[in-house]
C-alpha atoms as one frame of an Amber mdcrd trajectory, in Angstrom:
protein
  37.162  98.398 170.935  35.490  95.230 169.811  33.639  92.897 172.179  36.798
  90.902 172.678  38.580  93.943 174.063  40.637  94.475 170.893  41.034  97.576
 168.743  39.267  96.416 165.567  36.618  99.148 165.790  39.358 101.765 165.718
  40.158 100.629 162.187  36.659 101.596 160.997  35.330 104.971 159.893  33.763
 105.840 163.245  37.183 106.039 164.885  38.091 108.845 162.486  35.705 111.122
 164.335  37.910 110.874 167.410  41.395 111.563 166.091  43.865 112.969 168.563
  45.769 116.173 167.894  48.887 114.054 167.359  47.121 111.919 164.727  45.896
 115.057 162.991  49.427 116.497 163.122  50.751 113.312 161.491  48.188 113.739
 158.709  49.203 117.365 158.179  52.856 116.399 157.977  52.067 113.552 155.589
  50.174 116.034 153.392  53.177 118.398 153.316  55.565 115.605 152.335  53.127
 114.116 149.810  52.696 117.527 148.175  56.468 117.923 148.045  56.740 114.535
 146.332  53.847 115.333 144.007  55.514 118.559 142.837  59.150 117.385 142.714
  59.201 116.177 139.095  57.183 119.091 137.675  59.290 121.591 139.654  62.454
 120.093 138.157  61.011 120.292 134.630  59.683 123.832 135.158  62.968 124.962
 136.689  64.810 124.238 133.445  62.448 126.742 131.777  62.506 129.335 134.594
  58.822 128.691 135.304  57.086 128.067 138.588  53.977 126.366 139.922  51.710
 129.204 138.791  52.751 128.475 135.206  52.068 124.790 135.790  48.567 125.448
 137.143  47.713 127.696 134.196  48.994 125.140 131.675  47.146 122.332 133.474
  43.749 124.021 133.404  44.094 125.427 129.884  44.813 121.860 128.759  41.717
 120.562 130.574  39.469 123.171 128.997  40.872 124.401 125.668  39.387 127.739
 124.701  38.757 128.725 128.292  38.596 132.439 128.906  40.939 134.451 131.078
  37.975 135.165 133.376  37.201 131.476 133.738  40.855 130.695 134.450  40.867
 133.445 137.102  37.857 131.798 138.752  39.403 128.332 138.652  42.787 129.402
 140.009  41.491 131.952 142.511  44.368 134.365 141.791  44.471 138.065 140.997
  44.186 139.289 137.436  47.622 140.905 137.730  49.203 137.631 138.850  47.558
 135.608 136.078  48.418 138.209 133.436  52.092 137.991 134.397  52.025 134.192
 134.005  50.025 134.244 130.770  52.232 136.923 129.220  55.277 134.676 129.722
  53.503 131.586 128.383  52.267 133.473 125.299  55.687 135.056 124.645  57.314
 131.621 124.900  54.773 130.170 122.427  53.239 127.709 124.901  49.803 129.386
 125.014  47.849 131.102 122.253  45.414 133.855 123.193  42.663 134.348 120.620
  39.871 136.888 120.407  36.517 135.406 121.424  34.093 134.527 118.636  30.939
 135.734 120.383  32.518 138.445 122.543  35.491 140.279 121.041  36.540 141.445
 124.533  37.147 137.849 125.631  40.425 136.058 125.181  40.232 132.314 124.601
  43.284 130.376 125.707  44.696 127.311 123.957  47.926 125.407 124.346  50.203
 125.449 121.326  51.896 122.239 120.183  54.830 123.138 122.451  52.432 123.798
 125.310  50.719 120.448 124.794  54.092 118.695 124.885  55.104 120.463 128.115
  51.735 119.763 129.735  52.028 116.092 128.811  55.522 115.859 130.314  54.368
 117.535 133.555  51.187 115.471 133.827  52.859 112.179 132.926  55.202 112.579
 135.894  52.331 113.321 138.269  50.077 110.604 136.861  52.830 108.028 137.352
  53.190 109.036 141.007  49.406 109.059 141.573  48.916 105.732 139.772  51.574
 104.035 141.915  50.131 105.481 145.115  46.552 104.528 144.189  47.586 100.990
 143.301  49.448 100.614 146.593  46.539 102.002 148.630  43.672 100.188 146.878
  40.245 101.270 145.604  38.623 102.018 148.973  41.535 104.248 149.975  41.347
 106.107 146.648  37.676 106.882 147.214  38.327 107.891 150.818  41.262 110.071
 149.820  39.155 111.945 147.269  36.417 112.437 149.878  38.938 113.819 152.370
  40.363 116.222 149.799  36.907 117.465 148.837  35.928 117.868 152.500  39.032
 120.024 153.071  37.977 122.527 150.404  36.174 125.632 151.528  32.700 126.032
 149.965  33.770 128.435 147.195  36.708 126.233 146.230  34.532 123.103 146.277
  32.061 124.878 143.990  34.856 125.759 141.529  36.089 122.162 141.674  32.620
 120.692 141.107  31.951 123.104 138.239  35.194 122.034 136.615  34.387 118.334
 137.120  30.903 118.764 135.625  32.302 120.585 132.598  34.651 117.668 131.912
  31.938 114.994 131.952
């Protein structure tokens, strides 16, 4: 409380250290509903192609790092090789992803989106960017920074390391 007996201090960052279980529960529920909203448009698009979110994640990260290896994609996604191979096989068969032999190591497979893959990735990302842009504008710059900090703080150390490695590779 402020000196006048009001609740202004509870609006500041210090009050966040003392959230009640109910406030935390509200945040968890908001995260569930936000994720549902965030994935609604891509799920609709993917559903017309009989793809799921695993396909979307693979397409997303191949687009962010063209030429990435299967091993690198495994590390980024944190999935099993069997699971990723199933997804990649479908994407390659449907001519959305090209798998090329590595130049320096013939055992490696470098992954690239085809023209069709680029178009699908753009459609999926455009829908999510529009939703994120609207939310960021409504929340304001300080909230955007805080939101990113909260998301990063929620990652376990190995996941945060994968995220930071990816961020550094893109700069």
